[in-house]
C-alpha positions, 0 to 999 in steps of 0.5 A: 508497464505490464501486469506481469511487471514486478511491484518493485517497478511500481514502487520505483515509479510511484516513489518509496516514501514510507510513513510509519508510527511506532506501536506506542504512538497515540492513535491521535498522532497516527491519524494526524500524520495520515491527514498531513500526508494524505494517506489512508494507512500507516505502517507500524514499525518497531525498531526496523521491523514491520509489526502492524498496520493502522488504517482509517478503517481501524480508527473508525471501527475501533475508536469512534464506534467503540467510544474510545479516546484517540489521545488515550489509546495506543496504536498497538491496541488497534493496529492489525498485527503481522500485516499481509505483505509481498516481496519486491519480485511479486507481480502487479497481477499477483499483488492485485489478487492478494489485495482482492482476496484478503479485502485489504487496501494497503499492501506493504512490500518487503525486501528479502531481508525483511525491511520495508521497500514501500507500500502500495494502495489499491489505487496505485495498482489500479492506476498501473493496470489502467496505464498498462492497458492504455499502452497495449491499446496504443501499441495495437492501434499503431500495429493495425495502422501499419505504423510500427515505429511509434 
């Protein structure tokens, strides 16, 4: 594990489960799915095309604070359209930079054909980087101790 690994390796390790809703789903059903799957965001997919992302933050800001009804509001009305995404060959380091610079917590990963390969959260990236650093430290400790075969 390294920060220069491609995000496809992170997805392979984490799993590629994709939780999504269509744009015409009710916000209530989207929030229900998020709670059921224990995720903070869902991709909005129309047919086989990524058209948006909806997060708990969208719900809080665009439904709760505006006094709207989640059962009477469609996902397409509050989703973030055309979400920022990366390709499978993006490095973990670059994905972290994209998320930090754009202040986003979820990042769809797309294949070359535009289909969705998976989604990474900021937590997934932090976990990968911490594990990478732990492995580097262990390698250096073995090197310093002269134990090159561990």
